[in-house]
Phi, psi and omega in degrees: 000125178281164180301322178302309176304318175299314182300328176293322179293318182295318187298330181263004180240184170272118192298324184291317172301311187297308185284330184291335181298335188261009176267123182038056197300331185280356174283126179258156177119142181293337183298336184276347179303308187284330176298316181299315181299315179298325183292324179286325179296321178296314186299342183264351189271153170206165183285151167262165182295128176062028185204117176285127177238354186291141179251150186224149182243138176232130177250105186244131184178162169281186181300156178075012186257357177100000178308301184298329173296320178299315175294317178291329166307313183286333173295309188287317192262331184238018176066022169302150173262117182266129175229148167224179185297330183285318179291322185284334182291344181258322182249342182076127184300311185265348187096186174203190183226093179263132182063232180258005181249141176263128190251116175290150180257199188294338186287312179293324178300332178266013179306126186078011177249174169261116176272122188256108185257109182270135178065045177310328177287356179250008176277154185292161172309313179304310177293320181303315176298313176304317178293319178298322180295315181296325171295325183281310191249345186072015170201175176210165188238140171245132175241133180228097185065243177264355179277117177230116187241137176255140180242123179299135178200072179269087182249155168256135185245133167244110179239159172239161174197161171263309189249105178291339177290342177266011175247131177315132183298322181292331182288314173309319189289342183276351178280124176281333188234070176278133179227143174266109182249147182221162175290144182293151180292166178293330181292315175294328176293323178293325178293332182266002181307320184294313181300312184302314181293323173297325178291320181296322182275352173083022174277147178046045180255029176294122184269112178249028181293327177292326171295328176294311180302313181300318182289319178305313183292321186292313186292328181297337185273356182286166175241144177215167182195170176263125176289140178308327183293335186259001178298320179298313177291332174294303174314312178299313188292325181290318178304311188290328176300314182296321187281329189254337182305149169265359168288140182281092184254013181296322179262012179255124190283165180301330181297319191262003177232286179303300180307317178295327176299317183288330178288320179296312176300323178296319182298316184289325175298316176304313179304320178274350182057054179224182174282158178277123180232178186298333179299311181301320181296313180301321173299319180290328174293308177297319183292313182293323183292317183292324186289318179299308180307313185296317195275329180262006180299325183207102192263010179268000000 
């Protein structure tokens, strides 16, 4: 099947449902379904003038839960830039100031890319601070005496960690999609045996990652907005959610809730190349509600 033929199929389907099936398809377990969809939404976002629209993903869980596999797939198939705590301890994620010269780090070098941060909880306070600046402002600053230099870093982040308590709370709050991942149950493992064997034998192994990447790049160039006629319904939906949800949102900032809902709806509209409407907002609300309940259910 050619890229053109595949695009025709996507245009007739739900792009989010269709594309997400091809994101790291060998990871088994229902928990990855929503993570794949959020990765598609993250992949289509880019900043607008004076407005941060980039989405970010955080995967928290122990060894053997698939976090590193997900990051490595995005590195290999989607040209993500992979960094980890061991690497950044030598070169610096944000860079440094040696002698009279300021040296930009990997964060600036990854401007415009998806940055894959493995073991975020093991990174230095300086690197976490720089990452926070980049996620908030699209740039970060290094100061050397009276010399103060800003480096552009409009990055989208997929990060992994084991211990959330070792990450600064404001940094955790900037992740639109924080997930708690775990090893799947024996029942789920048994259900996926057939799929694993098919994968091992090379059955149904058609790789559509290039098409996914091409579609995201294409949709990213689209423009979308909220039609004034839809504004009242959108405002009402968000207000009702805040007032009625049983999720613990008291410690979730407006950047990570209200603005995040809008960013998610924006990304979904880009995928569909349509205006932002109430349907997109409702999807964003349901997604955020599910993620908040999952992530805050057990913070240890």
